[in-house]
C-alpha positions as CSV (number, residue, x, y, z in Angstrom):
1,X,-50.4,-3.9,-11.1
2,X,-51.1,-3.4,-7.4
3,X,-48.5,-2.6,-4.8
4,X,-48.6,-6.1,-3.5
5,X,-48.0,-7.7,-6.9
6,X,-45.2,-5.3,-7.6
7,X,-43.5,-6.2,-4.3
8,X,-43.9,-9.9,-4.9
9,X,-42.3,-9.6,-8.4
10,X,-39.3,-7.7,-7.1
11,X,-38.5,-10.1,-4.3
12,X,-36.1,-12.9,-4.9
13,X,-37.3,-16.4,-4.0
14,X,-36.0,-18.0,-0.9
15,X,-35.2,-14.9,1.0
16,X,-37.1,-16.2,4.0
17,X,-39.7,-13.5,4.3
18,X,-43.4,-14.5,4.3
19,X,-45.3,-14.3,1.1
20,X,-49.0,-13.3,0.9
21,X,-51.3,-16.2,1.2
22,X,-53.0,-17.7,-1.8
23,X,-56.3,-19.5,-2.0
24,X,-56.6,-20.0,1.7
25,X,-53.0,-21.3,2.2
26,X,-51.2,-20.3,5.3
27,X,-48.3,-17.9,5.2
28,X,-45.4,-19.0,2.9
29,X,-41.8,-18.0,2.7
30,X,-39.5,-17.6,-0.3
31,X,-38.2,-20.9,-1.6
32,X,-41.2,-22.9,-0.3
33,X,-42.8,-25.3,-2.7
34,X,-45.2,-23.8,-5.2
35,X,-47.7,-26.6,-4.5
36,X,-49.1,-27.9,-1.3
37,X,-47.4,-31.1,0.1
38,X,-49.9,-33.8,1.0
39,X,-50.3,-34.4,4.7
40,X,-49.2,-38.0,4.4
41,X,-45.6,-36.9,3.6
42,X,-43.6,-35.3,6.3
43,X,-40.8,-33.1,5.2
44,X,-38.0,-33.2,7.7
45,X,-36.9,-29.8,8.9
46,X,-33.7,-28.5,7.5
47,X,-30.7,-29.7,9.4
48,X,-29.3,-27.2,11.8
49,X,-25.6,-26.6,11.4
50,X,-23.8,-28.0,14.4
51,X,-21.7,-25.5,16.3
52,X,-18.0,-26.1,15.9
53,X,-16.6,-28.3,18.6
54,X,-13.1,-29.3,19.5
55,X,-12.0,-32.5,17.8
56,X,-11.3,-35.3,20.1
57,X,-8.0,-37.2,19.8
58,X,-9.9,-40.3,18.7
59,X,-11.4,-38.4,15.8
60,X,-8.0,-37.2,14.5
61,X,-6.5,-39.0,11.5
62,X,-4.1,-41.8,12.4
63,X,-0.4,-41.2,11.9
64,X,0.6,-41.5,8.4
65,X,-3.0,-41.4,7.2
66,X,-5.1,-38.8,5.5
67,X,-8.7,-38.2,4.6
68,X,-10.1,-38.6,1.1
69,X,-13.6,-37.2,0.4
70,X,-14.3,-37.0,4.2
71,X,-13.2,-40.6,5.0
72,X,-10.0,-41.7,6.7
73,X,-7.4,-43.2,4.3
74,X,-4.9,-45.8,5.4
75,X,-1.3,-45.8,4.4
76,X,1.4,-43.1,4.0
77,X,2.0,-43.1,0.3
78,X,1.2,-40.0,-1.6
79,X,-2.1,-39.8,-3.4
80,X,-1.8,-40.6,-7.1
81,X,-3.6,-38.4,-9.4
82,X,-6.6,-39.9,-11.2
83,X,-5.8,-41.1,-14.6
84,X,-8.6,-41.9,-17.0
85,X,-8.5,-45.2,-18.7
86,X,-7.4,-45.3,-22.3
87,X,-10.3,-45.4,-24.7
88,X,-10.7,-48.8,-26.4
89,X,-9.8,-48.9,-30.0
90,X,-12.7,-48.8,-32.3
91,X,-13.9,-52.2,-33.2
92,X,-14.8,-51.2,-36.8
93,X,-12.7,-52.3,-39.9
94,X,-9.1,-51.0,-40.2
95,X,-8.5,-48.3,-42.7
96,X,-6.8,-49.7,-45.9
97,X,-3.0,-49.5,-46.1
98,X,-1.5,-47.0,-48.4
99,X,-0.1,-48.7,-51.4
100,X,2.8,-47.5,-53.6
101,X,1.6,-46.8,-57.1
102,X,3.3,-47.9,-60.2
103,X,4.8,-44.6,-61.0
104,X,6.6,-44.5,-57.7
105,X,8.0,-48.0,-58.3
106,X,9.3,-46.9,-61.7
107,X,11.0,-43.9,-60.2
108,X,12.7,-46.1,-57.6
109,X,13.8,-48.6,-60.2
110,X,15.1,-45.9,-62.4
111,X,17.1,-44.4,-59.6
112,X,18.7,-47.7,-58.7
113,X,19.6,-48.4,-62.3
114,X,21.1,-45.0,-62.7
115,X,23.2,-45.5,-59.5
116,X,24.4,-48.9,-60.7
117,X,25.4,-47.4,-64.1
118,X,27.3,-44.6,-62.4
119,X,29.2,-47.1,-60.2
120,X,29.9,-49.4,-63.2
121,X,31.2,-46.6,-65.3
122,X,33.4,-45.4,-62.4
123,X,34.7,-48.9,-61.8
124,X,35.4,-49.3,-65.6
125,X,37.6,-46.2,-65.8
126,X,39.3,-47.1,-62.5
127,X,40.3,-50.5,-63.8
128,X,41.4,-49.0,-67.1
129,X,43.7,-46.6,-65.3
130,X,45.3,-49.3,-63.3
131,X,46.3,-51.5,-66.2
132,X,50.0,-51.7,-66.9
133,X,50.8,-51.3,-70.6
134,X,53.9,-52.8,-72.2
135,X,55.0,-50.5,-75.1
136,X,55.9,-51.8,-78.5
137,X,54.7,-55.4,-78.0
138,X,52.6,-55.5,-81.1
139,X,54.4,-53.0,-83.3
140,X,54.2,-53.6,-87.0
141,X,57.2,-55.1,-88.8
142,X,57.9,-56.2,-92.4
143,X,56.0,-59.4,-93.4
144,X,53.6,-59.3,-90.5
145,X,50.4,-61.4,-91.1
146,X,47.3,-59.4,-92.3
147,X,44.4,-58.7,-90.0
148,X,41.7,-61.4,-90.0
149,X,38.1,-61.7,-88.7
150,X,37.6,-62.1,-85.0
151,X,40.0,-61.2,-82.2
152,X,43.2,-63.1,-81.3
153,X,44.8,-62.9,-77.8
154,X,48.2,-64.2,-76.8
155,X,48.1,-65.2,-73.2
156,X,51.4,-65.7,-71.5
157,X,52.2,-67.0,-68.0
158,X,55.8,-66.1,-67.1
159,X,57.9,-67.6,-64.3
160,X,58.8,-64.1,-63.0
161,X,59.4,-64.1,-59.3
162,X,58.8,-60.3,-59.1
163,X,56.9,-59.4,-55.9
164,X,57.8,-62.7,-54.2
165,X,59.9,-62.6,-51.0
166,X,62.4,-65.3,-50.1
167,X,59.8,-66.9,-47.8
168,X,57.2,-66.7,-50.6
169,X,59.5,-68.4,-53.1
170,X,60.2,-71.2,-50.6
171,X,56.5,-71.6,-49.7
172,X,55.5,-71.7,-53.4
173,X,58.5,-73.9,-54.5
174,X,59.3,-71.5,-57.3
175,X,63.1,-71.8,-57.0
176,X,65.6,-69.0,-57.2
177,X,66.0,-68.8,-61.0
178,X,67.0,-65.4,-62.2
179,X,65.6,-63.6,-65.2
180,X,62.2,-64.3,-66.7
181,X,60.9,-67.0,-69.0
182,X,57.5,-68.1,-70.3
183,X,56.0,-70.9,-68.3
184,X,52.8,-71.2,-70.5
185,X,51.6,-69.7,-73.8
186,X,48.1,-69.9,-75.2
187,X,46.4,-68.4,-78.3
188,X,42.8,-67.5,-77.8
189,X,40.6,-66.8,-80.9
190,X,37.3,-65.0,-80.2
191,X,35.1,-65.4,-83.4
192,X,33.2,-62.5,-84.9
193,X,30.1,-64.8,-85.3
194,X,28.3,-67.0,-82.9
195,X,30.8,-69.9,-82.8
196,X,32.5,-70.7,-79.6
197,X,36.0,-69.3,-78.9
198,X,39.0,-71.5,-79.4
199,X,41.9,-71.8,-76.9
200,X,45.1,-73.3,-78.3
201,X,48.1,-74.3,-76.1
202,X,51.5,-73.6,-77.5
203,X,54.0,-75.9,-75.7
204,X,57.0,-73.9,-74.5
205,X,59.4,-76.6,-75.7
206,X,58.0,-76.3,-79.3
207,X,60.8,-76.2,-81.9
208,X,60.3,-73.0,-83.9
209,X,62.3,-70.5,-86.0
210,X,62.9,-67.3,-84.0
211,X,63.2,-64.3,-86.4
212,X,66.9,-63.4,-86.7
213,X,67.9,-66.0,-84.1
214,X,67.5,-69.4,-85.9
215,X,66.0,-72.6,-84.7
216,X,65.2,-72.8,-81.0
217,X,62.6,-73.6,-78.4
218,X,59.6,-71.3,-78.3
219,X,60.2,-70.0,-74.7
220,X,63.7,-68.9,-75.8
221,X,62.1,-66.1,-77.8
222,X,60.9,-64.5,-74.7
223,X,64.2,-65.0,-72.9
224,X,66.1,-63.4,-75.8
225,X,63.8,-60.5,-76.8
226,X,61.0,-60.3,-74.3
227,X,57.2,-60.0,-75.2
228,X,57.9,-58.3,-78.5
229,X,60.1,-61.0,-80.0
230,X,57.7,-63.7,-78.6
231,X,54.7,-62.2,-80.2
232,X,56.6,-61.8,-83.5
233,X,57.8,-65.4,-83.4
234,X,54.3,-66.8,-82.8
235,X,52.8,-64.7,-85.6
236,X,55.5,-65.9,-87.9
237,X,55.1,-69.6,-87.2
238,X,51.3,-69.6,-87.1
239,X,50.4,-67.0,-89.7
240,X,47.9,-65.6,-87.2
241,X,48.0,-61.9,-86.4
242,X,47.9,-61.2,-82.6
243,X,45.5,-58.4,-81.6
244,X,46.0,-58.3,-77.8
245,X,48.7,-59.5,-75.4
246,X,48.4,-60.3,-71.7
247,X,51.0,-61.6,-69.3
248,X,50.9,-62.7,-65.7
249,X,53.6,-63.8,-63.3
250,X,53.7,-66.2,-60.4
251,X,52.8,-63.7,-57.7
252,X,49.8,-62.3,-59.6
253,X,48.6,-65.8,-60.4
254,X,48.4,-66.7,-56.7
255,X,46.7,-63.3,-55.8
256,X,44.0,-63.7,-58.4
257,X,43.1,-67.3,-57.2
258,X,43.0,-66.2,-53.6
259,X,40.9,-63.1,-54.4
260,X,38.1,-65.3,-55.8
261,X,38.2,-67.7,-52.9
262,X,39.9,-70.6,-54.6
263,X,39.1,-72.5,-57.7
264,X,37.3,-75.8,-58.0
265,X,39.3,-78.3,-60.1
266,X,38.6,-81.9,-61.0
267,X,42.1,-83.5,-60.4
268,X,42.1,-86.5,-62.8
269,X,45.0,-88.3,-61.1
270,X,46.7,-87.9,-57.7
271,X,49.7,-85.6,-57.8
272,X,52.8,-85.7,-55.5
273,X,55.4,-83.3,-56.7
274,X,57.8,-81.8,-54.1
275,X,59.5,-79.7,-56.7
276,X,56.2,-77.9,-57.3
277,X,55.2,-78.0,-53.7
278,X,52.1,-80.0,-54.6
279,X,50.3,-83.0,-53.1
280,X,46.8,-83.5,-54.3
281,X,44.3,-86.4,-54.2
282,X,42.2,-87.5,-57.1
283,X,38.8,-85.9,-57.5
284,X,37.0,-82.5,-57.4
285,X,38.5,-80.1,-54.9
286,X,39.0,-76.4,-54.3
287,X,42.6,-75.3,-54.8
288,X,44.2,-72.3,-53.1
289,X,46.4,-69.9,-55.0
290,X,49.6,-71.8,-54.0
291,X,48.0,-75.2,-54.9
292,X,46.8,-73.9,-58.3
293,X,50.2,-72.6,-59.1
294,X,51.8,-76.0,-58.4
295,X,49.0,-77.7,-60.4
296,X,49.7,-75.8,-63.6
297,X,53.5,-76.0,-63.2
298,X,54.0,-79.7,-62.3
299,X,55.3,-82.1,-65.0
300,X,54.2,-85.2,-63.2
301,X,51.7,-87.6,-64.8
302,X,51.0,-88.7,-68.3
303,X,53.1,-90.3,-71.0
304,X,53.9,-86.8,-72.3
305,X,54.3,-84.6,-69.3
306,X,54.5,-81.3,-71.2
307,X,51.3,-81.9,-73.0
308,X,49.5,-83.0,-69.8
309,X,50.8,-79.8,-68.4
310,X,49.1,-77.7,-71.1
311,X,45.8,-79.5,-70.5
312,X,45.9,-78.6,-66.8
313,X,46.8,-75.0,-67.7
314,X,43.8,-74.7,-70.1
315,X,41.5,-76.4,-67.5
316,X,42.6,-74.1,-64.8
317,X,42.3,-70.9,-66.9
318,X,38.8,-71.8,-67.8
319,X,37.9,-72.5,-64.2
320,X,39.3,-69.3,-62.7
321,X,37.7,-67.0,-65.3
322,X,34.3,-68.7,-64.8
323,X,34.6,-68.2,-61.1
324,X,35.7,-64.6,-61.5
325,X,32.8,-63.8,-64.0
326,X,30.1,-65.5,-61.8
327,X,27.3,-63.3,-60.5
328,X,28.2,-64.3,-56.9
329,X,31.7,-62.8,-57.4
330,X,30.9,-59.7,-59.4
331,X,27.9,-58.6,-57.4
332,X,29.6,-59.0,-54.0
333,X,31.9,-55.9,-53.5
334,X,33.9,-57.8,-50.9
335,X,35.1,-60.1,-53.7
336,X,34.8,-58.1,-56.9
337,X,36.9,-55.1,-55.7
338,X,39.8,-57.2,-54.3
339,X,39.6,-59.2,-57.5
340,X,39.8,-56.1,-59.7
341,X,42.8,-54.8,-57.6
342,X,44.6,-58.2,-57.8
343,X,44.0,-58.6,-61.5
344,X,45.1,-55.2,-62.5
345,X,48.2,-55.5,-60.3
346,X,49.0,-59.0,-61.6
347,X,48.7,-58.6,-65.3
348,X,50.6,-56.6,-67.9
349,X,49.1,-55.9,-71.4
350,X,50.1,-54.3,-74.6
351,X,49.6,-50.5,-74.7
352,X,46.5,-50.7,-76.9
353,X,44.6,-53.1,-74.6
354,X,42.1,-51.5,-72.2
355,X,39.4,-52.5,-69.8
356,X,36.8,-53.1,-72.5
357,X,39.2,-55.6,-74.1
358,X,39.7,-57.3,-70.8
359,X,35.9,-57.6,-70.4
360,X,35.7,-59.2,-73.8
361,X,38.3,-61.7,-72.8
362,X,36.5,-62.6,-69.6
363,X,33.2,-63.1,-71.5
364,X,34.9,-65.3,-74.1
365,X,36.6,-67.5,-71.4
366,X,33.3,-67.8,-69.6
367,X,31.7,-69.2,-72.8
368,X,33.4,-72.6,-72.4
369,X,35.8,-72.3,-75.3
370,X,36.9,-75.2,-77.4
371,X,40.4,-76.2,-76.1
372,X,43.2,-78.0,-77.8
373,X,46.9,-78.1,-78.2
374,X,49.1,-77.7,-81.4
375,X,49.3,-81.2,-83.0
376,X,52.8,-82.6,-82.7
377,X,54.7,-85.2,-84.7
378,X,57.7,-86.2,-82.8
379,X,60.9,-84.5,-81.5
380,X,63.9,-82.7,-82.8
381,X,67.0,-81.2,-81.4
382,X,66.7,-77.4,-81.0
383,X,68.3,-75.0,-78.6
384,X,70.8,-77.5,-77.3
385,X,68.1,-80.1,-76.3
386,X,65.1,-82.1,-77.3
387,X,62.2,-80.0,-78.5
388,X,58.6,-80.8,-79.6
389,X,58.1,-81.0,-83.4
390,X,54.7,-79.8,-84.7
391,X,52.7,-81.9,-87.2
392,X,53.0,-79.4,-90.0
393,X,49.9,-80.5,-91.9
394,X,47.6,-80.6,-88.9
395,X,49.0,-77.4,-87.4
396,X,48.5,-75.6,-90.7
397,X,44.9,-76.7,-90.8
398,X,44.4,-75.6,-87.2
399,X,45.8,-72.1,-87.7
400,X,44.1,-71.6,-91.1
401,X,40.7,-72.3,-89.4
402,X,41.5,-69.5,-86.9
403,X,42.6,-67.1,-89.6
404,X,39.4,-67.8,-91.6
405,X,37.2,-67.4,-88.4
406,X,36.0,-71.0,-88.7
407,X,35.6,-73.8,-86.2
408,X,38.6,-76.0,-85.9
409,X,38.1,-79.5,-87.6
410,X,37.2,-82.1,-85.0
411,X,39.9,-84.5,-86.2
412,X,42.5,-82.0,-85.2
413,X,41.2,-81.2,-81.7
414,X,43.0,-82.8,-78.8
415,X,40.9,-85.7,-77.5
416,X,42.0,-85.1,-73.9
């Protein structure tokens, strides 16, 4: 390589020094075009940088303005940073949603069922612990009837004013009577088979023989010897062994009805009874606790007021149990919990009766039991007054059917 070629290779292009001519070209400088520009095109000379001059007032930016990219900008607000526009969502198909598989659903269902079981078991034991037991009600005694198929309940509504203030007694028209008597008595038979339960009213003015006390009205047994003597008297005159005993007073009666939001009753005839604090129109209507209490206590209406009274008591008992056992009441904690509290505070049972027995009672009453009253056959004097005399033949057939766990003959059932 010659000295000239070495020098050319070592120089950087565009340094402004002339380069050796080539093929008759004139002198060239570094950075000049490598090919010859045709004569028809004129390349303007490079612009000369103007010397710095003083800026005239007219060239200065206006007050409150600024220059952006060499141009004057109007306004005095600060310059906002450039924000790129959000990219448009892809127009392609959306990705498929994530679905819960069957195994996950089974796990969720199992967890919910387990939680419900825990709550149900806890509620069961809580209710069982709140039940008030009456000791000795169903103790054995000489000559007691033998056990029979199915389960027999003695359901007693007492006229106890316990828990009622003076204002409550006046509002509910319960009077000021001291002591405690039975206001209603019913025998419920729950069959061992698939037959319907049977609910039998025992009129409180029934003429019966009270063990050791002679002939008297049935409710006198309770007044003389309490629940124990009442149960023994009923077992003696019916021949049916009582397995469970439950009793409720006036105050508890009202609380239970109010806890379920009232009870719908078809009032068969208008009732106006100031003594019971009751005034109702004929037809279907929802009764409050106070109205329901008056409805089952009034003696107004019917040729035989006491028997009409037992019909209303059976009608009401079936209605209130159905309402209490309905899904809308049991599932809703705002009604089921107050109901459980009211029921356990209101009722008293024999010491062997527990929450499981109470559940069996509720299910039986919700099964639309066959209802009737003990057949009667006139009156007799007992306990210092007129008492209801049972039709011995028909009454015996009724209680024999219960003892044998058979349906009661239709000709014995109360037509009303």
